[in-house]
C-alpha positions as CSV (number, residue, x, y, z in Angstrom):
1,X,0.5,-11.5,-23.3
2,X,0.0,-7.7,-25.0
3,X,1.0,-4.8,-22.6
4,X,-2.1,-3.4,-22.1
5,X,-3.2,-6.7,-20.8
6,X,-0.2,-6.6,-18.3
7,X,-0.6,-3.4,-17.2
8,X,-4.5,-4.1,-16.4
9,X,-3.3,-7.2,-14.6
10,X,-0.3,-5.5,-12.7
11,X,-2.8,-2.2,-11.4
12,X,-5.4,-4.8,-10.4
13,X,-3.4,-6.8,-8.6
14,X,-1.5,-3.7,-6.9
15,X,-4.6,-2.3,-5.6
16,X,-5.7,-5.4,-3.9
17,X,-2.4,-5.9,-2.2
18,X,-2.7,-2.3,-1.0
19,X,-5.8,-2.6,0.0
20,X,-4.6,-5.1,2.3
21,X,-2.4,-3.3,3.9
22,X,-4.2,0.3,3.8
23,X,-7.1,-1.5,5.5
24,X,-5.5,-1.6,9.0
25,X,-3.5,1.9,8.3
26,X,-7.1,3.4,8.3
27,X,-8.9,1.8,10.3
28,X,-6.5,2.9,12.8
29,X,-6.0,6.0,11.5
30,X,-2.1,5.9,11.8
31,X,0.8,4.8,9.5
32,X,2.8,3.3,12.8
33,X,0.3,0.8,13.3
34,X,2.1,-2.7,14.2
35,X,5.1,-0.7,14.3
36,X,5.1,0.6,11.2
37,X,4.3,-3.4,9.9
38,X,1.4,-2.1,7.3
39,X,3.1,0.8,5.9
40,X,6.5,-2.1,4.8
41,X,3.8,-4.4,3.4
42,X,2.1,-1.5,1.7
43,X,5.2,-0.4,-0.3
44,X,6.1,-4.1,-1.3
45,X,1.9,-4.4,-2.7
46,X,3.1,-3.3,-6.4
47,X,6.4,-5.1,-5.9
48,X,4.7,-8.5,-5.2
49,X,2.0,-7.1,-7.8
50,X,4.5,-7.1,-10.8
51,X,6.0,-10.0,-10.1
52,X,2.9,-12.1,-9.7
53,X,2.0,-10.4,-13.0
54,X,4.8,-11.4,-15.0
55,X,4.7,-15.0,-13.5
56,X,1.1,-15.0,-15.3
57,X,2.5,-13.6,-18.6
58,X,5.9,-15.1,-19.1
59,X,6.1,-17.8,-16.6
60,X,9.0,-16.5,-15.5
61,X,10.6,-13.0,-13.7
62,X,12.9,-12.5,-16.7
63,X,12.7,-8.8,-18.9
64,X,12.5,-7.0,-15.5
65,X,15.3,-5.2,-15.7
66,X,17.4,-7.3,-13.0
67,X,20.7,-6.5,-14.2
68,X,22.4,-3.7,-12.3
69,X,23.5,-1.7,-15.5
70,X,25.8,0.9,-15.8
71,X,27.5,2.6,-12.8
72,X,27.0,6.0,-14.2
73,X,23.2,5.8,-14.3
74,X,23.5,5.1,-10.6
75,X,25.2,7.6,-10.1
76,X,23.0,10.3,-11.5
77,X,20.3,8.0,-9.3
78,X,22.7,9.0,-6.4
79,X,23.1,12.6,-6.9
80,X,19.9,13.9,-8.0
81,X,18.0,14.1,-4.9
82,X,20.5,16.5,-3.7
83,X,20.1,18.8,-6.7
84,X,16.3,19.3,-6.2
85,X,15.9,18.8,-2.6
86,X,19.1,20.7,-1.3
87,X,18.7,24.3,-2.7
88,X,14.9,24.2,-0.8
89,X,16.6,23.7,2.5
90,X,19.4,26.4,2.1
91,X,17.2,29.0,1.3
92,X,15.0,28.3,3.9
93,X,17.8,27.9,6.7
94,X,19.4,31.1,5.1
95,X,16.0,33.0,4.7
96,X,15.5,32.2,8.7
97,X,12.4,30.2,7.3
98,X,13.6,27.0,9.1
99,X,16.6,26.6,11.6
100,X,20.0,24.7,11.4
101,X,21.1,23.2,13.0
102,X,17.6,22.4,14.5
103,X,18.6,22.6,18.4
104,X,16.6,19.3,19.4
105,X,17.8,17.1,17.1
106,X,21.4,18.2,17.8
107,X,21.0,17.9,21.6
108,X,19.8,14.5,21.3
109,X,22.7,13.2,19.1
110,X,25.0,15.0,21.0
111,X,24.7,12.3,23.9
112,X,24.2,9.5,21.7
113,X,27.6,10.4,19.4
114,X,29.0,11.3,23.1
115,X,29.7,15.0,21.6
116,X,29.7,18.7,21.9
117,X,30.9,19.8,18.2
118,X,28.1,20.6,16.3
119,X,30.1,20.2,13.2
120,X,31.3,16.8,14.3
121,X,27.8,15.8,15.4
122,X,26.6,16.6,11.7
123,X,28.9,15.1,10.0
124,X,28.5,12.0,11.8
125,X,25.1,12.2,11.8
126,X,25.0,12.1,8.1
127,X,27.8,9.9,7.3
128,X,25.8,6.9,9.6
129,X,23.1,8.0,7.6
130,X,23.8,7.7,4.2
131,X,25.3,3.9,4.8
132,X,24.5,1.6,7.6
133,X,21.0,3.7,8.0
134,X,20.5,2.9,4.0
135,X,19.3,-0.5,4.1
136,X,16.0,0.2,5.5
137,X,15.4,2.4,3.3
138,X,16.8,0.3,0.1
139,X,14.4,-2.3,1.2
140,X,11.5,-0.6,1.2
141,X,12.0,1.0,-2.2
142,X,13.0,-2.0,-4.2
143,X,9.2,-3.2,-2.9
144,X,7.5,-0.6,-4.9
145,X,10.0,0.3,-7.7
146,X,9.7,-3.8,-9.0
147,X,6.4,-2.5,-9.5
148,X,6.6,0.6,-11.3
149,X,9.7,0.8,-12.7
150,X,10.3,-3.0,-13.1
151,X,7.2,-3.4,-14.9
152,X,5.2,-0.4,-14.9
153,X,7.2,2.0,-16.5
154,X,8.1,-0.2,-19.5
155,X,4.8,-1.8,-20.9
156,X,3.7,1.8,-20.7
157,X,7.1,2.8,-22.9
158,X,6.0,-0.1,-25.2
159,X,2.4,1.9,-26.0
160,X,3.0,5.4,-26.2
161,X,5.5,8.1,-25.4
162,X,8.0,8.7,-23.3
163,X,5.8,11.7,-21.9
164,X,2.6,9.9,-21.5
165,X,4.8,7.5,-19.7
166,X,6.4,9.5,-17.5
167,X,2.7,11.9,-16.6
168,X,0.3,8.3,-16.3
169,X,3.1,6.5,-14.0
170,X,3.5,9.5,-11.5
171,X,-0.1,10.2,-11.2
172,X,-0.7,6.2,-10.5
173,X,1.8,6.4,-8.0
174,X,0.4,10.1,-6.7
175,X,-2.7,8.7,-6.2
176,X,-1.6,5.6,-4.4
177,X,-0.1,7.5,-1.4
178,X,-3.6,9.6,-1.1
179,X,-5.4,7.2,1.2
180,X,-2.4,7.4,3.7
181,X,-2.7,11.5,3.4
182,X,-6.6,12.1,3.6
183,X,-7.3,9.1,5.5
184,X,-4.4,8.4,8.0
185,X,-1.3,10.3,9.2
186,X,0.8,10.2,6.2
187,X,1.0,14.0,6.8
188,X,2.0,14.3,9.8
189,X,3.7,17.9,9.4
190,X,0.2,20.0,10.5
191,X,0.1,21.8,7.5
192,X,-4.0,21.2,5.9
193,X,-4.3,17.7,3.9
194,X,-5.4,19.8,0.5
195,X,-2.2,21.8,0.4
196,X,0.0,18.4,0.8
197,X,-1.8,16.3,-1.6
198,X,-1.4,18.6,-4.0
199,X,2.4,19.7,-3.6
200,X,3.3,16.0,-3.0
201,X,1.3,15.3,-6.3
202,X,3.4,17.6,-8.2
203,X,6.4,16.3,-6.9
204,X,6.0,13.0,-7.6
205,X,4.2,13.4,-11.0
206,X,7.5,15.4,-12.0
207,X,10.3,13.4,-10.2
208,X,8.8,10.3,-12.7
209,X,10.1,11.8,-15.5
210,X,13.8,11.3,-14.3
211,X,12.6,7.7,-12.7
212,X,11.6,7.0,-16.0
213,X,14.1,8.4,-17.9
214,X,17.0,6.3,-16.0
215,X,15.1,3.1,-16.1
216,X,14.5,3.1,-20.2
217,X,17.9,4.4,-20.5
218,X,19.6,1.6,-18.3
219,X,17.3,-0.8,-18.8
220,X,17.6,-1.3,-15.5
221,X,15.5,-0.9,-12.4
222,X,18.4,-0.2,-10.0
223,X,18.9,3.1,-10.6
224,X,15.1,4.1,-9.9
225,X,15.2,2.4,-7.2
226,X,18.9,3.8,-5.7
227,X,16.8,7.4,-6.5
228,X,13.8,6.2,-4.3
229,X,15.8,5.3,-1.4
230,X,18.2,8.0,-1.5
231,X,15.4,10.5,-1.9
232,X,13.7,9.5,1.2
233,X,16.7,9.4,3.0
234,X,18.4,12.1,1.8
235,X,15.1,14.3,2.8
236,X,13.4,12.8,5.5
237,X,15.9,10.8,7.4
238,X,18.3,14.0,7.2
239,X,17.3,17.6,5.9
240,X,14.1,17.3,7.6
241,X,15.6,16.1,10.9
242,X,18.4,19.1,11.0
243,X,15.9,21.6,9.9
244,X,14.4,23.1,13.3
245,X,10.6,24.5,12.3
246,X,9.3,27.6,12.5
247,X,5.4,28.0,11.7
248,X,6.1,28.4,7.5
249,X,8.6,25.8,7.7
250,X,6.7,22.8,6.6
251,X,4.9,25.1,3.8
252,X,8.2,24.7,1.8
253,X,10.3,22.2,2.8
254,X,9.9,18.4,2.8
255,X,7.9,16.2,-0.1
256,X,4.6,18.6,1.3
257,X,6.1,22.2,0.4
258,X,6.2,24.1,-2.0
259,X,9.4,24.6,-2.5
260,X,10.3,20.9,-3.3
261,X,7.3,20.9,-6.0
262,X,8.7,23.8,-7.7
263,X,12.3,22.0,-7.8
264,X,10.9,18.8,-8.8
265,X,9.4,20.6,-11.8
266,X,12.8,21.8,-13.1
267,X,14.0,18.7,-12.9
268,X,10.9,17.0,-14.8
269,X,11.7,20.2,-17.3
270,X,15.1,18.8,-18.0
271,X,14.7,15.5,-18.3
272,X,11.7,15.6,-20.5
273,X,14.1,17.9,-23.0
274,X,16.3,14.6,-22.8
275,X,13.4,12.8,-23.9
276,X,13.3,10.9,-27.0
277,X,12.0,13.1,-29.9
278,X,9.5,9.9,-30.9
279,X,7.5,7.1,-28.7
280,X,9.7,4.7,-27.5
281,X,8.8,1.7,-29.7
282,X,8.1,-2.0,-28.5
283,X,10.7,-3.1,-30.2
284,X,13.5,-0.7,-28.3
285,X,11.7,-1.4,-24.9
286,X,11.5,-5.3,-25.6
287,X,15.5,-5.7,-26.5
288,X,16.2,-3.2,-23.7
289,X,14.9,-5.8,-21.1
290,X,15.1,-9.0,-22.7
291,X,18.2,-9.7,-21.7
292,X,17.6,-9.0,-18.0
293,X,17.5,-12.2,-15.7
């Protein structure tokens, strides 16, 4: 089956499966409906679509980058969110546009950890968040990444340049989130949805460059899974929670802030500069994934 046909089947199935999860979310107007169950099924919609597409196309699940690959790609994936997120929050804290540490969060954690030392509380919270609390983010991210980077990006790379592969996958990935922003409460920051959606789209399209680069360079979907999970956990699970908000803070920090959009563009440029000089040929991409089981 041609890459174009596989992509078409994958996108049709992704939209169909996603609609089944979006319907109760949009009807209720909140992603918290049924305790967040439909967010989980939504995030697994691309993965299920990719698995079914691969079975239809090849009658197997080979060739989707299942092998773990070199640890260096996983290391880059793990460090990258720190590179593009921490400077934004540090700037916000140092300028007083956000408060660190968040007094209300520290008070709750102090009771939970039975400690009054702020540094100790923050250290324990961060350590817990980056170890035991990573199981959920990894499971959620896996559902998306089996689709976006396990199938979509490699198939796109067989048909076009790295630049277009990253851009197209990023636009589709960003668009997939838009119903939740405009028609539900995915954006719960209090800032206007149009602003939030614009900054979010810039960020998502921008970081699609390192996502695609790591996927094609490693021949594995796992760097993307780790990058996705750590992105969510480091930003929303740690930095957002440790930051006390002023009126301007949500406009700068987080996935809907201009700060992350700007640093995301810088990261996109760096990985774009490291792109192959020519389009990735189908034979190169196929070889990288053919041995994956």
